N, C-alpha and C positions, 0 to 999 in steps of 0.2 A: 581322746586327744587325736586319734587318727582321723576320725570323722571331721573334726574341726579343721585340720590341716587340708584335707581333701576338699572341703567346702570353700576354704580360702583360695586354694589353687584353682578350682573350677570357676569361682566367681572372678578371679583375676584373668583367667583365660577368656571368659565370656566378655568381661569389660574391655580387654585388649582387642578382641575380635570386633566388638561394636565400634570402638574408637577408630580402628584402622580401616574398617570397611566403610565408614562414613567419610573418609578423606578421599575424595575423587577429584579428578582434573578433567575439565571439559574445555575443548577448543572449538570456536566457531569461526569458520572461514567466510569472510565477507568478500564477495566477488564484485568488481565494478559493474555498474548497470549502464548499458548502452542506451542512450536516448537519441532517437532518430527524429528528424523533422517531419512534420505532418503537412502535407499540401492539401489545402481546402479550396475548392472552387465554388463560389456562390454565384448563382445566376440571378442578376438583379434587373433583367430586362423587363419584367412585369412592372416593377416600381417605376422604371424610367418611362415605359409606355403609358402608364397611368398619369404620370406627371406631365408628359407631353400632351396627352389627350386633354387634360385639364387646362393646360396653357393654350393650346391651339383650339380647343373647343370654344373658348371665348371669342377667338378670332373668326372661327367658322360661323358662330352665331351672328357676329356683326356683318359678315359678308352675305349671309342668308337674308338679312333684313333689307 
């Protein structure tokens, strides 16, 4: 009978330990994210030069003739 009581007591202690050790609390702190503007400079001179060459190229051809 003594073995039976000690088995019950040990199993109760083991069960209580497992139950209470699995109860955890986690907190996650979310900090605000700072978003800064991005300045982008695109050089479009090449496209403009090509467009002007195409436009004025026709005029140059007419003057050359």
